[in-house]
C-alpha positions, 0 to 999 in steps of 0.5 A: 532558554525555554526556545532553545528547550521548544526547538530541541522538542520540536526537532525531537518529534521531527526525529521520530515522524522521519523515523515512523516514516522510513519504516512504514515507508518500508513496511508500504514498497513490502505490501507491494511486492507482497501483492504480486508474490501473492497474485503469482502464487493464487494465479499458478497454485490456488486457483482452478485455471491451473487444472485448465491449463496443465490437465492437457484437455485444455478447452476450446481457444475462445476460453483459453484466449479469455483466461489469458487475457483475465490473467494479464489484467490481473497481474498488470493490476497488480503491478501497477499497485506495487509500483504505485506503493513502491513510489511512495514507500521511495518517496517517503524514505526521501522524505524521512532522509529531509531529502524533500518534503512531502507533495501534495501528490504524495498526500493524494496517492497514499490517500487513494491507495489507502481507500483501495484498501479501506475497500477490499477490508470491507469486501473480505468481512461481508464476505466473511460475513456471509453478505456477499458469496466468496469463493476463498476458504476462511484462512485464506480470507482473514488472513488476507483481511489481515493484511490488508488491515495492517495495509491501511493502519499503516498508509494511515501512519505514513500519512499522519507522519509525513504530514506532521514531519511538513508542519514541524519543519514548517515552524522550525524552518519559519518558511512556507512549505508550497513545493510541487515535488 
């Protein structure tokens, strides 16, 4: 009887972590979409670049090429970030539904994205404190800091939930789950 209660409590704990993983997996995808939207808005509305493109005076051709390449590189990086977050989020949803178990690549990729967000958070804090020179206004910097902080917390929660799912699944099935999915 006691063993059955223990198994039931472990299954309830597993379901709780699966639910958490599903929610934070969707959040990870949402942060990826938000980064694309923010980059597009920033490059089209919030920078002096729009003035160069839409003023009619333009500038010399070399400057325009450099600006175009910088915009292209920025958008490429944002799209890569979105793709990685999409992959992590989709895998988190599969794990949450019990269709897969978290593999090492899932933890490494999630930790990598969390680390990048943490570095962005630290740089933003240094900008607000005046240690680094930045050209953004205070409100934009604070909102970006809050988004980066939320993303870091979300990713850490996702890693923790996936780790617990892996551990509880091993306990409940009595098997080792060394998969390279």
